[in-house]
C-alpha positions in Angstrom: 0.0 0.0 0.0 1.3 3.5 -0.9 1.8 5.7 2.1 -0.5 8.7 2.3 0.4 12.1 3.8 -1.1 12.8 7.2 -4.5 14.7 7.2 -4.0 18.4 6.9 -0.6 18.2 5.1 -0.4 21.1 2.7 -0.4 20.2 -1.0 2.8 20.9 -2.9 2.9 24.2 -4.7 2.3 23.8 -8.4 4.8 25.3 -10.8 1.8 26.7 -12.6 0.8 28.6 -9.5 4.1 30.4 -9.4 3.5 32.0 -12.8 -0.3 32.4 -13.0 -1.9 32.0 -9.6 -5.0 34.0 -10.5 -6.8 33.7 -13.7 -10.1 34.3 -15.5 -10.5 30.9 -17.2 -9.2 27.4 -16.4 -9.6 24.3 -18.6 -8.6 21.0 -17.0 -8.3 17.6 -18.6 -7.2 14.5 -16.6 -6.5 10.9 -17.3 -5.3 7.8 -15.5 -2.6 5.8 -17.3 -1.3 2.4 -16.1 2.4 3.3 -16.3 4.8 5.0 -13.9 4.8 8.9 -13.9 8.2 9.4 -15.5 7.2 7.1 -18.4 3.9 8.9 -18.8 5.5 12.3 -18.8 8.1 11.4 -21.4 5.6 9.8 -23.7 3.4 12.9 -23.5 6.3 15.3 -24.3 7.3 13.2 -27.3 3.7 12.6 -28.6 3.3 13.9 -32.1 -0.2 15.5 -32.3 0.1 15.7 -36.1 -0.3 11.9 -36.2 -4.0 12.7 -35.9 -5.3 14.2 -39.2 -8.1 15.9 -37.2 -5.7 17.7 -34.9 -3.5 18.7 -37.9 -6.5 20.2 -39.6 -7.7 22.1 -36.6 -4.3 23.6 -35.8 -3.7 24.5 -39.5 -7.2 26.1 -39.7 -6.5 28.2 -36.6 -3.2 29.5 -38.0 -4.4 30.2 -41.6 -5.6 33.8 -41.2 -2.3 34.9 -39.6 -0.3 33.2 -42.3 -2.2 35.0 -45.0 -1.8 38.4 -43.3 1.9 38.0 -42.5 2.6 36.3 -45.9 5.1 33.9 -44.6 5.0 30.3 -43.5 4.2 29.5 -39.9 5.2 26.6 -37.7 1.7 25.1 -38.2 3.0 23.9 -41.6 5.7 21.8 -40.0 5.6 18.0 -40.3 5.4 17.4 -36.5 3.8 19.0 -33.5 5.4 17.9 -30.2 4.9 19.6 -26.8 8.7 19.6 -26.3 8.9 21.7 -29.5 6.3 24.3 -28.6 9.0 26.7 -27.5 9.8 27.1 -31.2 6.2 28.1 -31.9 6.2 31.2 -29.7 5.7 29.6 -26.3 8.0 30.2 -23.3 9.3 27.4 -21.1 8.3 28.8 -17.7 9.4 25.9 -15.6 10.0 22.2 -15.6 10.5 19.3 -13.2 11.7 16.4 -15.3 9.3 13.5 -15.2 6.7 15.5 -13.3 5.6 18.8 -14.7 6.3 21.1 -17.7 4.8 24.6 -17.8 4.6 26.7 -20.9 3.4 30.3 -21.3 2.5 32.9 -23.9 1.4 36.5 -24.0 -0.6 37.9 -26.9 -3.9 38.9 -28.4 -5.3 35.6 -29.8 -8.6 37.3 -30.7 -6.8 39.5 -33.3 -5.2 38.7 -36.7 -1.5 39.6 -36.6 -0.2 42.5 -34.5 2.9 43.0 -32.5 3.6 40.8 -29.6 5.2 42.0 -26.3 8.7 41.1 -25.5 8.2 38.7 -22.5 10.6 36.2 -21.0 10.1 33.4 -18.5 11.5 35.8 -15.9 9.1 38.7 -16.7 6.0 36.6 -17.4 4.5 36.5 -13.9 4.7 40.3 -13.4 3.6 41.3 -16.9 0.5 43.5 -16.7 0.3 45.7 -19.7 -3.3 46.3 -20.7 -4.7 44.7 -23.9 -3.2 41.2 -23.6 -4.0 37.6 -22.6 -1.5 35.7 -20.4 -1.9 32.0 -21.0 -0.1 29.2 -19.2 -0.4 25.5 -19.8 0.8 22.9 -17.3 1.4 19.2 -18.1 1.7 17.5 -14.7 2.0 13.8 -13.9 1.6 12.4 -10.3 1.7 8.8 -9.0 -1.6 6.9 -8.7 -1.0 3.8 -6.6 2.2 1.8 -7.1 2.3 1.5 -10.9 0.0 4.1 -12.5 -0.1 7.9 -13.1 -2.6 10.7 -13.2 -2.0 13.2 -16.0 -3.4 16.7 -15.6 -3.3 19.2 -18.4 -4.5 22.6 -17.2 -4.7 25.7 -19.3 -5.2 29.1 -17.6 -5.9 32.5 -19.1 -5.7 35.9 -17.4 -6.7 39.0 -19.2 -5.0 42.2 -18.3 -8.0 44.6 -18.6 -11.8 44.4 -18.8 -12.0 45.1 -22.5 -9.6 42.4 -23.4 -11.5 40.0 -21.1 -14.7 40.7 -23.0 -12.9 40.2 -26.4 -11.2 37.0 -25.2 -14.5 35.5 -24.0 -16.1 36.1 -27.4 -13.1 34.5 -29.0 -13.2 31.5 -26.6 -16.8 30.8 -27.3 -15.7 29.9 -30.8 -12.3 28.4 -30.2 -13.0 26.7 -26.8 -14.9 23.6 -28.1 -12.2 22.9 -30.7 -9.4 23.3 -28.1 -11.3 20.8 -25.9 -11.6 18.4 -28.9 -7.8 18.6 -29.6 -6.9 17.8 -26.0 -9.4 14.9 -25.8 -8.0 13.4 -29.0 -4.4 13.8 -27.8 -5.3 12.0 -24.6 -6.7 9.1 -26.7 -3.5 9.1 -28.8 -1.4 8.9 -25.7 -3.5 6.1 -24.3 -3.1 4.1 -27.5 0.6 4.7 -27.5 1.1 3.5 -23.9 -1.3 0.6 -24.3 0.8 -0.7 -27.2 3.7 -0.8 -24.9 2.0 -2.0 -21.7 -1.2 -3.8 -22.8 -2.9 -1.6 -20.2 -6.5 -0.3 -19.9 -7.2 3.4 -19.3 -9.6 5.7 -17.5 -10.1 9.2 -19.0 -12.0 12.1 -17.5 -12.2 15.8 -18.5 -13.6 18.8 -16.6 -14.0 22.4 -17.4 -13.7 25.0 -14.6 -14.7 28.4 -16.0 -13.6 30.7 -13.2 -11.1 31.0 -10.4 -12.8 34.1 -8.8 -16.6 33.5 -8.7 -17.0 36.0 -5.9 -15.5 38.8 -8.0 -18.2 40.5 -10.0 -15.7 41.7 -12.6 -15.5 38.2 -13.9 -18.2 36.7 -16.1 -18.1 32.9 -16.9 -18.0 31.8 -20.5 -21.0 29.7 -21.7 -21.2 26.0 -20.8 -20.1 23.7 -23.6 
């Protein structure tokens, strides 16, 4: 039997909380995989999302308007799409614990086509507060589940730096959110099949959406339920 922490023991601080502790929207997907955490984490980072024609189509469609405006090829046209390669697609590596958690971040205006992006680094991400932008962070975290299984949690958080941007992002998310959810669900199934081929294991998958972190703050309005 795996030892459990005593009642009242504080949970470890997530790397994600260091960079985006407050947020307007959080989307969480979880799954149980019958492999050790380090193996699950490594398989996730090396999973090629473009092995799924549907994911390839959705990512390409999302990047098409920007490619047309800027008139140059974007990373969406590459032959592979790996989480470990996202830093070459405009994402920052905010923090990483090998075999446990990888956190990526981005600052921009996803509701617009083109436009200049602010110069933000991993060191300045947490304190960035210029109005007119969305701060987005994604955590890929694996924790033990029993003696030989893992719980994978993929959480995406978004914080808008002013009220106008919050309204614009929520309109954008009403359109993009369902497709983003679909991409993640499909990626979880791909990871499950990949690990099953190696282990002959069964899987349990679950996903949940949490619209708000601050329900008592009347500045925040939840997006519609999907």
